[in-house]
Residue, then its C-alpha position, 0 to 999 in steps of 0.5 A: m422556747a418558741y413563739i405561739i400564735t394564739k386564737l386571737c389570730m382566728d378569722c383575722k390572719d393579717i399575715a404581716c408576721t409572715q413578711v418579717c419572719p427570717v426563717d419562714c416558720i409561720y404557716e397557713y394549714s392546707g390539709d384536711d385534719p379538722s384538729i388544725p385550724k385553717n382560719q388562723l396562722l400557726i408557728d412551727p415550733d421546730e423551725c422558730i428561732d425565737c427572734n421576736a420579729c413577728v410580735p410587733e408586726c401582728p396588728w391583732e396582738a396574737i403572738f406571744a413568747e411561749d414563756l409569756l403566754p397568758e394562761i387562757f391561751m395555753e392550749d395554743i401551744e399544742v395547736n401550733a405544734r400540730i403544723v409540724d410536718k403537715p401540708r402548709l403554705i406561707p401566705v402573702r399579705e395583700p398590699d392594700k389590706p387595711l390594719p385593724t382599728t384599736e376598737e377591732v383589736t379590743a373587740n377581738k380580745d374580748k371575744w376570746g376572754y382576754s384583756s391585756 
């Protein structure tokens, strides 16, 4: 099992999760394959050690354990797996970046048809 970053991260990319990952398995795709999103972070399932450190750090509530993944995000398992052996980088969070508000998080979930 691995953790999955869902499309709730798309266009949000807070990057706080990368700062706590003990094995640096969270990436931003830097290649040219259009089937791999560049506007969200992805977890390499081969590198993830299932530590759960990233989940509480994500202010967008976009990360789930694979066995707890809501049905609406099942395709994100494959999307995350596409990062394996692809060009990528570990982004660094801007220190002054504000956290999203509760309203912004709720609006983002609504945009993707997910209500927790």
